[in-house]
C-alpha positions in Angstrom: -29.6 -15.9 17.8 -26.1 -16.4 18.9 -25.0 -13.2 17.2 -27.7 -11.3 19.1 -26.6 -12.9 22.4 -23.1 -11.8 21.7 -24.2 -8.2 21.2 -26.1 -8.3 24.5 -23.0 -9.6 26.3 -20.9 -6.8 24.7 -23.6 -4.3 25.8 -23.3 -5.6 29.4 -19.5 -5.2 29.3 -19.9 -1.6 28.0 -22.2 -0.7 30.8 -20.0 -2.2 33.5 -22.2 -5.1 34.3 -25.5 -3.2 34.2 -27.9 -3.8 31.4 -31.2 -2.1 31.1 -33.6 -3.5 28.6 -37.3 -2.9 28.1 -39.4 -4.7 25.6 -42.1 -2.5 24.3 -45.2 -3.6 22.4 -47.4 -1.7 20.0 -49.7 -0.5 22.7 -46.9 1.3 24.6 -45.5 2.7 21.4 -49.0 4.0 20.2 -49.6 5.5 23.6 -46.3 7.4 23.3 -47.5 8.9 20.0 -50.5 10.6 21.6 -50.4 14.2 22.8 -49.3 14.8 26.4 -48.2 11.2 26.7 -46.6 10.0 29.9 -45.5 7.0 27.9 -43.5 9.3 25.6 -41.8 11.0 28.5 -40.9 7.6 30.1 -39.5 6.1 26.8 -37.5 9.3 26.1 -36.0 9.3 29.6 -35.2 5.6 29.4 -33.6 6.1 26.0 -31.5 9.0 27.3 -30.1 7.1 30.3 -29.1 4.2 28.0 -31.9 1.8 28.5 -32.1 -0.5 25.4 -35.6 -0.4 24.1 -36.5 -3.6 22.2 -39.5 -4.5 20.1 -40.5 -7.3 17.7 -40.0 -6.7 14.0 -43.8 -6.3 13.3 -44.0 -3.2 15.5 -43.9 -0.6 12.7 -46.4 -2.4 10.6 -48.8 -2.8 13.5 -48.6 0.9 14.4 -48.9 2.0 10.8 -52.1 0.0 10.5 -53.7 2.0 13.3 -52.5 5.5 12.3 -55.7 6.6 10.5 -57.8 5.8 13.6 -55.3 7.4 15.9 -55.1 10.5 13.7 -58.9 10.9 13.8 -59.2 10.4 17.5 -56.2 12.5 18.5 -56.6 15.4 16.1 -53.0 15.0 14.9 -52.4 14.5 11.2 -51.3 11.1 9.9 -48.2 12.8 8.5 -47.3 14.2 11.9 -47.8 10.9 13.5 -45.6 9.2 10.8 -42.8 11.7 11.5 -43.1 11.1 15.3 -43.2 7.4 14.8 -40.1 7.4 12.6 -38.2 9.5 15.2 -39.2 7.2 18.0 -38.2 4.1 16.1 -34.7 5.4 16.2 -34.7 4.7 19.9 -36.0 1.1 19.5 -33.9 -1.9 18.5 -36.1 -4.1 16.3 -35.6 -7.8 17.1 -36.1 -10.1 14.1 -38.5 -13.0 14.6 -35.7 -15.4 14.0 -34.2 -14.4 17.3 -37.3 -15.2 19.4 -39.4 -17.6 17.4 -38.0 -20.6 19.2 -39.5 -19.2 22.5 -43.0 -18.4 21.2 -44.7 -21.6 22.2 -43.4 -21.3 25.7 -44.4 -17.6 25.9 -47.9 -18.5 24.7 -48.1 -21.2 27.3 -47.2 -18.9 30.2 -48.6 -15.6 29.1 -52.1 -14.3 29.8 -52.0 -12.1 26.8 -50.8 -14.2 23.8 
């Protein structure tokens, strides 16, 4: 946790005091995989301007679990979706559960969606 915080502070210094971070969940990521996606355009633009995209470590497994259904509904092959997913994962910094697990009970208490 401290190491991650140190990296964040270093990132702030590198950006001259400005830090852009966006935590994305599987729904946003999945939406970005779909054809003509505004989510894809947004994530790409944010990535290009230096916004740090963060996601919990289970993101890839959650998305992979839905690829068959997404492939059927979108008409895009599962292989093409996997390629897109792996390319997009290069933009995302995966945060290990050890970094945020101490905050989960508080997040569940205040969140409408957990």
